C-alpha positions in Angstrom: 46.6 -24.1 17.0 47.8 -24.3 13.5 45.8 -24.0 10.3 45.6 -27.5 9.6 44.0 -28.3 13.0 41.8 -25.2 13.0 40.5 -26.8 9.5 39.9 -30.4 10.9 38.1 -29.2 14.1 36.0 -27.0 11.9 35.1 -29.8 9.4 34.3 -31.8 12.4 32.0 -29.3 13.6 30.6 -29.0 10.3 29.8 -32.5 10.3 27.9 -32.5 13.5 26.0 -29.7 12.6 24.9 -31.5 9.2 24.3 -34.8 11.1 21.9 -32.8 13.6 20.4 -30.9 10.7 19.4 -34.1 8.8 18.1 -35.7 12.3 15.7 -32.6 12.6 14.9 -32.3 9.0 13.7 -35.8 9.5 11.6 -35.6 12.4 10.2 -32.4 11.0 8.8 -34.3 7.8 8.1 -37.7 9.1 4.5 -38.6 9.7 5.2 -41.5 12.0 7.5 -39.3 14.1 5.5 -36.2 14.2 2.2 -38.2 15.1 3.5 -40.5 17.7 6.5 -38.3 19.1 8.5 -41.3 18.8 11.9 -41.9 16.6 11.2 -44.1 13.8 14.2 -46.2 12.4 15.5 -43.9 10.2 15.3 -41.3 13.1 17.3 -43.2 15.3 19.9 -43.8 12.8 20.0 -40.1 12.0 20.3 -39.4 15.8 22.8 -42.1 16.3 25.1 -40.5 13.4 24.5 -37.4 15.1 26.1 -38.5 18.2 28.9 -40.4 16.1 29.8 -37.6 14.9 29.9 -35.5 18.2 32.3 -38.2 19.6 34.7 -37.8 17.0 34.9 -34.0 17.5 35.1 -34.4 21.2 38.1 -36.9 20.6 
């Protein structure tokens, strides 16, 4: 793997980790998410962003 490909892969993995962290942070701080155990609309969007980032890395 050359340097450019490695840098792109690392950037993709960093995006996945950032998206996951945003989702987890939200669910920890959001009262409706904590109290009901179900994702609110914002959490659903954050989860989808995480899934999209994972799909980009896998492609």
